[in-house]
Every structure is written in C-alpha cells, then in structure tokens.
VOZA-710867 format. One line per field, with one value per residue (C-alpha): y, x, z; residue number from 1. Coordinates in steps of 0.2 Angstrom, whole numbers. Each point is the difference from the previous one (the first is absolute). Example, Ala and Ser with C-alpha at 12.3 -4.5 7.8 and 13.67 -1.06 7.14 Angstrom:
2
Y	c(-22,17);
X	c(62,6);
Z	c(39,-3);
nr	c(1,2);
This chain:
548
Y	c(-103,-2,2,-16,12,-1,-11,3,-3,10,15,-3,4,14,6,-4,10,17,1,4,9,10,-6,-1,-20,-1,4,-12,-13,4,0,-19,-7,-5,11,7,16,-4,-12,16,12,-12,-3,22,3,-13,4,19,1,11,-3,-9,12,-8,12,-9,7,18,13,17,14,16,8,-12,2,18,-2,-11,5,-16,4,-2,-16,-8,5,-9,-15,6,4,14,-8,12,13,-5,9,11,-14,-4,-21,-4,-18,-9,-20,8,4,5,5,18,4,9,12,3,2,13,12,2,3,10,-15,-15,-15,-18,-14,-15,-14,-7,-12,7,-4,12,16,-2,0,13,12,-2,5,15,6,-3,7,7,11,17,-5,13,16,-8,-1,17,5,-7,8,18,-1,-5,11,-17,-1,-17,4,-7,-6,1,-8,16,-3,-18,2,11,-7,12,-2,-4,-15,-7,0,-9,-13,-2,0,-17,-8,2,-6,-13,-6,3,-10,-14,0,-10,12,17,4,20,0,12,3,12,13,-7,-10,-13,-8,-17,-12,-22,-5,-19,0,6,21,14,18,9,20,8,16,11,-3,16,-9,-17,7,8,-15,-13,13,1,-20,-1,13,-12,-15,6,-1,11,14,4,-14,-3,-14,-16,-11,4,-8,6,-3,9,1,6,1,3,-2,-7,-14,-1,-2,-6,6,-7,13,-4,15,-4,14,-2,6,13,4,-11,-14,-5,-14,-1,-17,2,-13,3,-3,1,-14,-17,-15,-13,-15,-19,-3,19,-2,-11,-16,-14,-14,-11,12,8,-17,-3,17,-2,-15,5,14,-11,-9,4,1,4,9,11,9,12,3,11,17,16,4,-15,0,-9,11,-1,-16,-3,12,-13,-11,9,2,-16,-7,13,-5,5,-15,3,12,7,11,8,11,8,14,9,-3,1,-4,0,-15,-2,-11,-1,7,7,6,10,-1,15,-2,16,-7,-17,-8,-11,-18,-10,10,3,-20,-5,15,-8,-19,5,8,-17,2,-14,7,11,12,5,11,-5,-10,6,-7,-15,5,3,-16,-10,9,-1,-21,-4,9,-10,-17,5,1,17,5,11,10,10,5,-2,7,-17,0,-15,-12,-15,16,6,-17,1,19,-7,-10,11,10,-11,-10,-18,-8,-14,15,9,-19,0,17,7,-7,9,13,12,7,15,13,15,3,15,-5,3,13,-9,19,1,-21,-7,-16,3,-8,-1,5,-15,5,0,-18,-7,4,-8,-14,-1,-3,-12,10,-4,9,-3,17,8,14,17,17,17,16,15,9,10,-12,-6,19,-8,-13,-14,-10,4,-6,-17,-17,-13,-15,-12,-19,-8,-10,-14,-6,-18,-17,-2,19,-1,-14,2,19,-6,-17,2,18,1,17,12,-6,-19,4,11,-14,-9,11,-1,-15,0,12,16,13,11,18,-4,-12,15,12,-9,-3,18,5,-12,5,19,6,7,0,-8,17,1,-15,1,19,-8,-19,3,-16,-11);
X	c(180,8,-20,-2,-14,9,12,12,-6,-13,10,13,-17,-3,18,-3,-16,5,17,-12,-15,9,-16,2,4,-14,-14,10,-3,-17,-6,9,-10,17,-3,-18,-2,0,16,9,-5,7,17,1,-5,12,16,-1,-8,-14,-16,-14,-16,-19,-8,-16,-3,9,-2,13,-5,-6,16,11,-7,0,19,3,-5,-8,14,13,-8,-5,21,7,-17,-4,-15,3,-8,-1,13,6,12,5,4,-11,-2,-5,-3,8,0,19,12,17,14,-1,-19,-1,14,-5,-18,7,10,-18,-12,12,-6,7,-6,-2,-5,-11,-5,-17,-6,0,-19,-4,12,-7,-19,3,8,-14,-12,10,7,-16,2,-19,4,0,-14,-10,9,1,-19,-1,11,-10,-18,6,7,-19,-8,-7,-11,-1,5,4,18,14,17,8,-10,8,21,10,11,-5,-18,-10,-9,19,3,-15,5,18,-4,-13,10,15,-10,-9,17,6,-14,1,-16,-3,-14,-7,-17,-6,-20,-11,-13,-17,13,15,15,7,16,3,15,-1,12,3,-16,-11,-6,4,-8,16,-6,-16,3,-13,-10,6,18,-9,2,18,7,-8,6,18,0,-6,13,13,-8,-2,-18,-14,-4,-13,-10,-8,-15,8,12,18,19,15,15,16,18,5,14,-9,9,16,-11,-4,-18,-10,-17,-15,-15,-19,-12,-19,-14,-13,-15,11,13,16,6,19,9,21,11,14,15,16,13,12,-5,9,-10,-2,8,-13,8,-4,-20,-5,-5,0,13,-14,-6,19,6,-13,1,18,1,-13,9,15,-7,6,-17,-18,-9,-2,-16,-4,-18,-9,-10,7,14,4,19,-2,15,10,0,4,15,7,-3,9,13,3,1,9,18,15,-5,-18,-10,-16,-10,-19,-13,-10,-9,6,18,1,20,14,10,18,3,-19,-7,-18,-15,-13,-16,-5,-20,1,16,-7,10,-13,3,-3,6,18,0,2,14,10,-2,7,17,7,-7,3,-9,-14,-12,-19,-6,-15,-12,-15,-9,-1,12,13,-2,0,18,9,-7,8,15,2,-4,13,16,-3,0,-16,-5,-15,-16,-17,-17,-7,-2,11,12,-14,-12,16,0,-21,1,12,-13,-12,9,-2,16,-1,3,11,14,-5,4,17,9,-3,11,-5,-12,3,-14,1,-6,8,-4,6,12,-3,9,12,1,-17,-5,-12,-9,-18,-17,-7,-19,-12,-2,21,-2,-13,10,16,-9,-5,17,7,7,0,-7,13,5,15,-8,10,-4,7,-6,7,19,13,6,-15,-9,-14,-6,6,10,17,4,-7,4,-6,-10,4,-7,10,-10,12,-10,7,-6,-16,-6,3,-9,-16,0,1,-11,-14,2,-5,-8,12,-5,3,17,6,-4,11,14,0,-1,16,10,-8,3,-15,-3,-11,13,10,-8,-4,19,3,-15,5,18,-4,6,-17,-18,-19,-4,13,-4,-19,5,13,-2,-17,-7,4);
Z	c(37,18,5,-12,-7,-18,-9,-10,-16,6,5,-16,-13,11,-2,-19,-2,10,-10,-16,10,12,11,22,1,11,-11,-14,13,6,-19,-6,16,10,16,7,5,18,0,-10,14,13,-9,-4,18,8,-13,2,17,-2,7,-8,-3,0,-14,3,16,0,-11,-5,9,-7,7,-8,-17,1,1,-16,-18,-10,-14,16,6,-17,-4,16,1,18,11,12,16,13,11,16,12,-15,-11,-17,0,-17,-6,-17,-7,-9,16,-3,11,-8,0,17,-5,-18,8,13,-11,-13,14,12,16,8,-8,8,-12,3,-13,-3,-17,-15,-3,15,-3,-17,4,14,-12,-12,12,9,-14,-10,-19,3,14,-10,-11,10,-5,-18,2,6,-15,-13,8,2,-17,-7,15,4,-16,-9,-17,-17,0,-14,-5,8,17,0,-6,11,12,12,0,12,-9,-5,18,6,-13,5,17,-3,-9,12,16,-11,-3,21,3,-11,-8,-17,-6,2,0,-5,1,-4,14,2,9,2,-9,9,1,5,-2,-1,12,2,-10,10,-2,12,-1,-1,-2,-6,-13,-6,-14,-10,0,-7,-20,1,10,-13,-15,8,1,-19,-6,9,-6,-18,-1,-8,12,-5,-1,18,-4,-7,6,-3,2,2,7,10,3,16,13,16,16,-7,-7,-20,-1,-15,3,-8,-2,-3,-1,0,1,14,4,12,-11,-6,11,-4,7,-2,1,5,-5,9,-13,15,8,-2,-6,16,0,0,19,5,-6,15,-5,9,0,-12,-9,-6,-3,-10,-10,-3,-7,-11,-5,-3,-14,-19,-7,5,7,18,6,14,4,11,1,-4,12,7,-5,-16,-8,15,-2,-19,3,14,-13,-14,13,4,-18,-7,-6,-14,-12,-2,-8,9,-8,10,-5,13,4,5,3,20,1,-10,-1,-5,-16,-2,-15,6,-13,6,-5,-11,-7,-11,-9,-4,15,11,10,-15,-13,12,5,-20,-2,13,-5,-17,10,7,18,16,12,-3,11,-5,13,-1,-9,-4,-15,-11,-14,14,10,-15,-4,15,4,-18,6,14,-9,-16,15,8,17,3,16,-1,13,-1,11,8,18,4,-7,-8,-5,-12,-9,-1,-8,-15,-5,2,-11,-16,4,-1,17,-9,-4,18,9,-14,2,18,13,17,3,16,10,8,13,9,18,11,16,17,7,12,11,4,-4,17,2,-6,5,-18,-3,-2,-19,-1,10,-14,-13,8,4,-19,-6,10,14,20,13,12,0,-4,-10,-1,-7,2,9,-13,4,-7,-10,-9,-1,13,-13,9,-17,-8,-16,-10,-1,-14,4,-15,-7,-11,-13,-8,-14,-1,-9,10,1,-22,-1,7,-7,-17,3,15,1,19,9,5,18,-4,-7,14,10,-9,0,17,2,-11,11,-4,17,-6,2,15,11,-3,8,14,0,2,11,13,-3,4,-16,-4,6,-3,-6,-11,-7,-4,-7,-12,-2,-4,-12,16);
nr	c(1,2,3,4,5,6,7,8,9,10,11,12,13,14,15,16,17,18,19,20,21,22,23,24,25,26,27,28,29,30,31,32,33,34,35,36,37,38,39,40,41,42,43,44,45,46,47,48,49,50,51,52,53,54,55,56,57,58,59,60,61,62,63,64,65,66,67,68,69,70,71,72,73,74,75,76,77,78,79,80,81,82,83,84,85,86,87,88,89,90,91,92,93,94,95,96,97,98,99,100,101,102,103,104,105,106,107,108,109,110,111,112,113,114,115,116,117,118,119,120,121,122,123,124,125,126,127,128,129,130,131,132,133,134,135,136,137,138,139,140,141,142,143,144,145,146,147,148,149,150,151,152,153,154,155,156,157,158,159,160,161,162,163,164,165,166,167,168,169,170,171,172,173,174,175,176,177,178,179,180,181,182,183,184,185,186,187,188,189,190,191,192,193,194,195,196,197,198,199,200,201,202,203,204,205,206,207,208,209,210,211,212,213,214,215,216,217,218,219,220,221,222,223,224,225,226,227,228,229,230,231,232,233,234,235,236,237,238,239,240,241,242,243,244,245,246,247,248,249,250,251,252,253,254,255,256,257,258,259,260,261,262,263,264,265,266,267,268,269,270,271,272,273,274,275,276,277,278,279,280,281,282,283,284,285,286,287,288,289,290,291,292,293,294,295,296,297,298,299,300,301,302,303,304,305,306,307,308,309,310,311,312,313,314,315,316,317,318,319,320,321,322,323,324,325,326,327,328,329,330,331,332,333,334,335,336,337,338,339,340,341,342,343,344,345,346,347,348,349,350,351,352,353,354,355,356,357,358,359,360,361,362,363,364,365,366,367,368,369,370,371,372,373,374,375,376,377,378,379,380,381,382,383,384,385,386,387,388,389,390,391,392,393,394,395,396,397,398,399,400,401,402,403,404,405,406,407,408,409,410,411,412,413,414,415,416,417,418,419,420,421,422,423,424,425,426,427,428,429,430,431,432,433,434,435,436,437,438,439,440,441,442,443,444,445,446,447,448,449,450,451,452,453,454,455,456,457,458,459,460,461,462,463,464,465,466,467,468,469,470,471,472,473,474,475,476,477,478,479,480,481,482,483,484,485,486,487,488,489,490,491,492,493,494,495,496,497,498,499,500,501,502,503,504,505,506,507,508,509,510,511,512,513,514,515,516,517,518,519,520,521,522,523,524,525,526,527,528,529,530,531,532,533,534,535,536,537,538,539,540,541,542,543,544,545,546,547,548);
C-alpha cells in the first residue's frame, strides 16, 4: 500500500480470501485485477530487496536445470536460471525469506533468489519442464513391445498405469494444461499421428507420433471417456473427469472416422479456474456502462452473440456473477456446465435423458426462478420459451450464433419468432470477438503490407502510423502473441429500434446505421481502437474479426 499500488479495501478483500484458500497474496491480488503482473514484480523486488529478472530475453541454462528436479521446482514454484560463482540462481514469483535456505538444504548448493512476473515464470516452467520431454522413451517402449508392427489393439493395451500408451496420453493432457490449450486435436495422417493444441484461438503442432500409436491412443481415450472402443467409423462423444497438473478438468471428447483413421478432439474445461468479473472482460467504458445497465433490469432478455470461440460463455458467467444474490433464485441450463457457481442451480443438457434446452427451460419456469441462463438458443422452440420467460417477469441470459449484435435481432426473426415479441423482450445484445494480444516482450513498430493497409482503410483506420507487431520471444513461445482480449459492441434495443423492427423492418445494414447513430460503438470501431493502442495487430483483426 505504501507504493500506492493497492487500496486498503483491496488488501482487506485479498487477506479475507487468503484466510480461506491459503494462496499467495500476490496471486489473489492478480486474479482479482487489483494488481498487474508488472506492478506486483516491482513491489516484491522493492520490499524484499531482490533482483528482478526479465525472462523474455533470458532462458535457463542446461546446467541449472540439471540441478533441480521438476518436482522440487514445482513444489517451491521456482525456475533454476544459471550457476554463477558456485551459486545457483533461481527465479520465482512468490519469494519469501525462508526460500533460499530451504532450497540450499534440499539441493546441497548455495542458492540466490530473484523474482519475475508470475506469467513469465509459469510459461518458462511449462517450456523447460515440458511434460512431453520423456515421450520418446514411451514411444520406444511401445514400439519395442510390439516389434514396431501396427497390429490390432484391445482394452488390455490401454488401461494399466505403466502402459506406454497410458503414459503418453497423460503427458499430452499435462502439457495441454501447462500450455493453456482449450482443445487437443489428435489427427491420423498417412504415416503419422499428429498432436495439435489450440492456444489463444490458434492451432499449433505439438508432436508427431508413429502412425501405429493412433489406434491405442484413441482406445485409451475412449476407455477414459466411456465410449465404444470397438466402433471406429461412426462419430462418438464422451466425457472425462480428470485432475491433471493440479487442475480439475472436464474433458469433452469427440471422435470421427477419416480416410487415414480416427480423429479425436478433446475440449478442455478447467473447473479450477474462477469466473471472471464483468469489469475484467476488457469492455470499453461505453460498452461496459450499457451492458451493466441491461443486466441490472429485473426482467427482459440479454443476449451474447458471436461465432464459436468468441467468449460468449465467459460473458454470460460474468453476468451471472454480477447479479448473483441471496434473495434471487437463479437457474441455468447449459451444454456443458463449465463452471460451478455457489448458490446457483445448474442443469446440464442430457439428450439421452430427454433434457434439452427447450424441455429444461420449461421445467425451470415451474421452479419459481428470478434469473435464468439458457446456454444457447438453437431453435424456434427454445427461442419462443425464452422470450416468453423474459416477457413474464424473468431476467433471461442467453447466447446466439450471429455475426454481430444487429444480425442477432434478425436471427430471432429468421427462427420464426414474431418481430413484436423480439422487440418487447430483448433489452440488449452484445456482439463479441476474441483477438490475441501482442506480446509486450517483443513488440515493435511496423510498416503494414499493402493488403493490410487496404483492409485498415476499409474499416476506417487512420494511416498516419503507430502500427505495432511482435517478432516472437521466450514469453510468447515465438508466436508474437500472449493471451486474448475481447472486442465488444453493445446494442441497446431502445424504443426507436423496437419501433423500426416491428413496423418497417429495415435491412440489417440500415438498422446498424441507426444503432450507430444512437450511440453503438461497433466491433469495427473497437478493432480500430485496439490496433491504434498497440494491443493487437491488423493481421489479427483480419484473422479474427472476419465479418468486417
């Protein structure tokens, strides 16, 4: 507090949380948004008189890594950096006075502690203590046991804890968690089995395995997911509950037969990750004010619109967190339930048991709810029930696949819902996308290519300069990007828009022009702002906000 980085109220809240979770105080302040990584680093270095290390441009030496087993590094939250004058230099995000002597006793070498940001330490640990490091030994063990032949497999091949295939699957899942992957793709090719991770919305090749491992790995995952291990041609879906690298995961598995064999995609849902606050989403001041006012109403419908992977569920959960109160009855129907809220009734879709969005929503309406979250509106029946609920005194949150906020209005009508019902029920629609943030460790000025400038001028950007890009460094694993930020537009369905929708039904372009005239800050305008502020790049806007 002395440096003015946090207030007394922020510290009190963090200490209350720490009393129940026993987590490091810095981690709690970071997660709440009270401190940035850089501010916390400055505070720790000053308070404990430690050197700050920039891991964007410095990597651990092999000599230092060899001195510290992975389990010790993870136990103490340290990364061995180098050996200097007979002393091991380690870096951590959670320093304390007893750390150096504890490590010296355990490792048998004098230890010097330095500090860096939590994000950099965690990323470097994931890179240098790679869960896939030992995968080649497991491949050799697998091929040796089979003589290198590609033969049929059965359940016995894919279950014992010591089986090479079991270990390979565990390694893949562990590395996916460390790399913050949202999806794992396991793809059969002509002569290989490819492992790919989706990180920050983009796929990356991670490992190439022998083609002979495709069947056993698919079999192991099917056993874990309760799927039919014998069926390899028809599409299947399954679910795995797993605790991996200290994270409680809900893994949704999809398999499909291809010309080269099976392809599996695993969607990783981290139940250990807390829901974000509305203020942490990254909305502009105008969008935040409009959206906060919309969800503060006692009834009506608030809709999140965007393509798959645009962050709609995150926005819905942040909205739930905002309105959750003891005096309210809140019920959700989701596919799947991605985060467990205390004090909220949550229902998961189960089509085999007859629980769909429509049937579940009907049941919820008989349960005296105040607030309802419908994970997604997919059909006319669900849309009609949700709108009727909004018109009869309930606050309804939902999501819709649409390109932007204005097109979402017309999506309801295309589903067969009468315009007057849409106009009466819907209070606000937030259109959104996710774009990757430029890595601050390697960002530099850029002269855009001609095609980038043409796109930039088309969406209303200024060509006066100030463009940024990133070249790749340790922090971003050479990609130039680290994590993502949302781009939002919030359409307030006011009296004028409602009247036009019901009586004159203008084109979506004409309706958008009206909305902009009434104060809508569009996805296009928000994209321009983020590029001009150096948060993201023109190329990333071209890739992610593709409907501009």
